[in-house]
N, C-alpha and C positions, 0 to 999 in steps of 0.2 A: 555516549556516544549521539549527538541532536539527529533523528529523523527532522528534514528537512522534505517540501512539496517537490520539489525535481531532482531525489529522491527517483530512480528506478526500481518499483520491482523486483526486476533482480535482487538487483544492488545490498535492496531491504533485503529480501532473505533470503540471502547470501553470508549480509553484515548480523544481525539479529532474525534466526528463521521462529522465534519465538511469537516475532511478534505475527507472525501466521495467521493465528488468531482474531487476532484482532481484526484484520482482514475478509477474515470468512464472518466474523459475526455478522462486521456490517454490507454484508449480502458483494461480496468478491471471492467467488466460488472459479474465477479458470485462473489462477494462480502458477497452471502449473502449464499454462495455453505459452508457449513462448515468445510468440508475439507481446501476452502484456511484461516478459522479461523486459525487454525495450521501453516498455510504456512509465511514465513519471507517476507518484504516486496522486500528482494533482491534474493526469488527467485520465486515468484510473477512476477517478471519482466521479470526471463529469460525465465520457460514459455511462458510469450508472449511478448519476442523477447520488450522488453521496456526497456532503459539506466537506470540505477538504481538511477545512479549519479544528472540525470536530475531529476529525481520522487523524490529523498530525498529532490533536493532545489528547490523543486514549494511545498513539504511537511510542506517546516520549511522555508516557504515568510509570 
């Protein structure tokens, strides 16, 4: 499965729960928050000041 920046956090965690560690290590500690479930990876990166392209590269390894 290719992970893209328009995928929601909820969708990512449902399809690839093992990828949560990548997000946590990047500083996204609110993965269980109901609001984050509908947020895209790109939106979450913008809120946390994280480079979305770097996260996507890490998530697709």
